[in-house]
C-alpha positions as CSV (number, residue, x, y, z in Angstrom):
1,M,-5.5,11.4,2.4
2,K,-5.8,15.1,1.9
3,E,-4.1,17.0,-0.9
4,I,-0.6,18.0,0.1
5,D,0.3,21.6,-0.8
6,E,3.5,22.8,-2.3
7,R,4.8,24.1,1.0
8,L,4.6,20.7,2.5
9,L,6.3,19.1,-0.4
10,N,9.2,21.6,-0.2
11,T,9.4,20.9,3.6
12,L,9.5,17.1,2.9
13,T,12.3,17.5,0.3
14,F,14.3,19.5,2.8
15,E,13.8,17.0,5.6
16,V,14.7,14.0,3.3
17,L,17.9,15.6,2.1
18,S,18.8,16.6,5.7
19,A,18.3,13.1,6.9
20,E,20.6,11.8,4.1
21,R,23.3,14.2,5.1
22,R,23.2,12.9,8.7
23,N,24.3,9.5,7.3
24,L,22.9,7.5,10.2
25,R,24.9,4.2,10.5
26,S,22.2,2.0,11.9
27,K,19.7,0.8,9.3
28,A,17.0,0.3,12.0
29,L,17.6,3.7,13.4
30,T,17.6,5.2,9.9
31,D,14.2,3.7,9.0
32,Q,12.7,4.7,12.4
33,K,14.1,8.2,12.3
34,M,12.9,8.9,8.7
35,S,9.4,7.5,9.4
36,E,9.1,9.6,12.6
37,E,10.4,12.8,11.1
38,I,8.3,12.8,7.9
39,Q,5.2,11.6,9.7
40,K,5.5,14.5,12.1
41,I,5.7,16.9,9.2
42,I,2.5,15.5,7.7
43,I,0.6,15.6,11.0
44,D,1.7,19.1,11.9
45,N,0.8,20.3,8.4
46,L,-2.7,18.8,8.6
47,R,-3.2,20.3,12.0
48,D,-2.1,23.7,10.8
49,K,-4.6,23.5,8.0
50,G,-7.4,22.1,10.2
51,E,-7.7,18.9,8.1
52,S,-8.2,15.4,9.3
53,S,-5.8,12.6,8.4
54,M,-6.5,9.3,6.7
55,K,-5.9,6.1,8.6
56,F,-5.7,2.6,7.4
57,K,-8.1,0.4,9.5
58,S,-7.5,-3.0,8.0
59,I,-6.3,-5.0,5.0
60,T,-7.7,-8.3,3.9
61,M,-5.7,-10.5,1.5
62,E,-7.2,-13.5,-0.3
63,N,-4.8,-16.0,-1.9
64,F,-2.3,-13.1,-2.4
65,M,1.2,-14.3,-2.9
66,R,2.3,-16.0,0.4
67,Y,-1.1,-15.5,2.0
68,K,-3.3,-18.5,1.3
69,G,-7.0,-18.2,2.0
70,V,-8.5,-15.1,3.6
71,N,-6.2,-13.2,6.0
72,T,-7.1,-9.9,7.7
73,I,-4.8,-7.5,9.6
74,E,-6.4,-4.8,11.7
75,F,-4.5,-1.7,12.4
76,S,-4.6,0.4,15.6
77,C,-6.4,3.7,15.1
78,D,-6.3,4.7,18.8
79,P,-4.9,8.2,19.0
80,G,-2.7,7.3,21.9
81,K,-1.5,3.9,20.4
82,N,-1.5,4.4,16.7
83,V,1.4,2.2,15.7
84,T,0.9,-1.4,14.5
85,V,4.1,-3.5,14.5
86,V,4.3,-6.6,12.2
87,L,7.1,-8.9,13.3
88,G,8.4,-12.0,11.5
89,D,11.4,-13.8,10.2
90,N,12.7,-13.2,6.7
91,T,10.6,-14.6,3.8
92,V,7.4,-15.1,5.9
93,G,5.5,-12.3,4.2
94,K,6.2,-8.9,5.8
95,T,7.0,-7.3,2.5
96,T,4.1,-9.1,0.9
97,I,1.8,-6.9,3.1
98,A,3.3,-3.8,1.6
99,Q,2.9,-5.3,-1.9
100,A,-0.8,-6.0,-1.1
101,F,-1.4,-2.4,-0.3
102,R,0.1,-1.4,-3.7
103,F,-2.0,-4.0,-5.5
104,G,-5.1,-3.0,-3.7
105,L,-4.6,0.7,-4.4
106,Y,-3.0,0.7,-7.8
107,G,-3.4,-2.8,-9.3
108,A,0.4,-3.4,-9.4
109,V,3.2,-4.5,-7.1
110,N,6.5,-2.7,-6.5
111,M,9.0,-4.2,-8.9
112,E,12.7,-4.7,-8.3
113,K,15.2,-3.6,-10.8
114,W,15.8,-6.1,-13.7
115,K,12.3,-7.6,-13.1
116,N,9.0,-6.9,-14.9
117,A,5.4,-7.6,-14.1
118,D,5.5,-11.1,-15.5
119,D,8.1,-12.1,-12.9
120,Y,5.6,-11.7,-10.1
121,Q,2.9,-14.3,-9.6
122,L,0.1,-12.9,-7.4
123,L,-1.9,-16.2,-7.0
124,N,-0.7,-18.3,-4.1
125,N,1.3,-21.3,-5.2
126,D,-0.5,-23.8,-3.0
127,V,-3.8,-22.7,-4.5
128,L,-2.4,-22.9,-8.0
129,A,-1.1,-26.4,-7.4
130,F,-4.6,-27.8,-6.8
131,M,-6.1,-26.2,-9.9
132,D,-6.7,-28.0,-13.2
133,A,-7.2,-26.6,-16.7
134,D,-10.8,-25.7,-15.9
135,S,-10.3,-24.2,-12.5
136,K,-10.6,-20.6,-11.5
137,A,-9.2,-18.9,-8.4
138,A,-9.5,-15.4,-7.0
139,V,-6.8,-13.1,-5.7
140,S,-8.2,-10.1,-3.9
141,V,-7.1,-7.3,-1.5
142,T,-9.6,-5.2,0.4
143,I,-8.4,-2.1,2.2
144,V,-10.5,-0.1,4.7
145,A,-9.4,3.4,5.5
146,A,-11.1,6.3,7.2
147,D,-10.8,10.0,8.0
148,E,-12.9,11.9,10.6
149,E,-16.0,11.9,8.3
150,K,-15.9,8.9,5.9
151,Q,-14.9,5.3,5.7
152,Y,-13.5,4.1,2.4
153,T,-13.6,0.4,1.4
154,I,-11.5,-0.5,-1.7
155,C,-11.7,-4.1,-3.1
156,R,-9.5,-5.2,-6.0
157,K,-10.0,-8.7,-7.3
158,T,-8.5,-10.7,-10.1
159,I,-9.7,-14.1,-11.2
160,Y,-7.0,-16.5,-12.6
161,S,-7.0,-19.7,-14.6
162,R,-4.1,-22.1,-14.7
163,N,-1.9,-22.7,-17.7
164,Y,-2.1,-26.4,-17.0
165,P,0.1,-28.4,-16.5
166,Q,2.6,-25.6,-15.9
167,M,2.7,-23.9,-12.6
168,T,1.7,-20.6,-14.1
169,C,-1.5,-18.7,-14.4
170,R,-3.2,-16.1,-16.5
171,E,-5.7,-13.4,-15.8
172,F,-9.3,-14.3,-16.6
173,Q,-11.2,-11.4,-15.1
174,K,-10.4,-8.4,-12.9
175,K,-12.5,-5.8,-11.1
176,V,-12.0,-2.9,-8.6
177,S,-14.8,-1.5,-6.5
178,M,-15.1,1.2,-3.8
179,K,-17.7,2.1,-1.2
180,I,-17.8,5.2,0.9
181,A,-19.7,5.3,4.2
182,D,-20.6,8.2,6.4
183,L,-19.2,7.6,9.9
184,Q,-22.1,9.5,11.5
185,A,-24.6,7.4,9.5
186,P,-23.1,4.0,8.8
187,D,-26.1,2.9,6.8
188,V,-25.5,5.6,4.3
189,V,-23.2,3.9,1.8
190,T,-22.3,5.2,-1.6
191,E,-20.8,2.9,-4.2
192,V,-18.4,4.7,-6.5
193,D,-19.0,4.3,-10.3
194,E,-16.6,1.7,-11.5
195,R,-15.3,4.1,-14.2
196,Q,-14.4,6.6,-11.5
197,V,-12.8,4.3,-8.9
198,E,-9.2,4.7,-10.0
199,Y,-9.6,8.4,-10.1
200,V,-11.0,8.6,-6.6
201,I,-8.3,6.3,-5.2
202,N,-5.6,8.5,-6.7
203,E,-7.2,11.6,-5.2
204,L,-7.1,10.0,-1.8
205,F,-3.8,8.2,-2.1
206,P,-1.7,9.9,-4.9
207,R,0.3,7.3,-6.7
208,N,3.2,9.7,-7.3
209,L,3.6,9.9,-3.5
210,S,3.2,6.2,-2.9
211,H,6.9,5.6,-2.4
212,Y,6.7,7.6,0.8
213,F,3.2,6.6,2.1
214,L,4.1,2.9,1.4
215,F,7.7,3.3,2.6
216,D,9.7,0.1,2.2
217,G,12.4,0.2,4.8
218,E,14.2,-2.8,3.4
219,R,15.2,-0.7,0.3
220,W,16.7,2.2,2.2
221,S,20.3,1.0,1.9
222,D,19.8,-1.0,-1.4
223,V,22.2,1.0,-3.6
224,T,21.6,-1.4,-6.5
225,V,18.1,0.1,-7.0
226,N,19.1,3.6,-6.0
227,G,17.6,3.1,-2.5
228,V,14.4,4.5,-1.2
229,R,16.1,7.9,-0.8
230,E,15.8,8.5,-4.5
231,N,12.3,7.1,-4.5
232,I,11.2,9.6,-1.9
233,K,12.8,12.5,-3.6
234,E,11.4,11.5,-7.0
235,S,7.9,11.2,-5.5
236,V,8.1,14.5,-3.8
237,H,9.3,16.3,-6.9
238,S,6.8,14.6,-9.2
């Protein structure tokens, strides 16, 4: 994702505040309208500057929260059909996908108010149940994104051991890696130095803007946690 200049941030702030004042009554309409409006600003700005945009191509989750085993979701990058819709009943794992993006990019999940990191167990419960005191199990998220020139593959993995016989676990080992491939020469792959991976990720996907780029529509009307409105404004102003 390209660096967003001050003019764009000011425009985003104006659009967010304007959308709030419109006070749309339908939650679904609110989420859709906000997403369409802000996405249009980003795209128009990038076109004006002659820059390419970043697109997520896929995400692979291994034993991540509700997703047991290896599960891959591929996203449409077709210019004419560039929206991927994920449908499902409550509690089946839609929000978990957004959490997987956060974990994959930043090594942490989005915490609700009154909760801390210890309240979130990333290792799938079914996998944990079959572990003994000597067992190890991996949780990993692999994200593939691309712009017009490069493809970026980010893999974040944590190995867990069980606090047997309790149904809890602890971190044993963790690692993050990143590879960059040239789209014109796929065999040309560069592996980013492990010490620089977090820096490169933040350059591509700024964490202080993640509340917008990983927009959680379910929190839009959640006044108990100030709603996503405040999250967007805070990210834009940061």
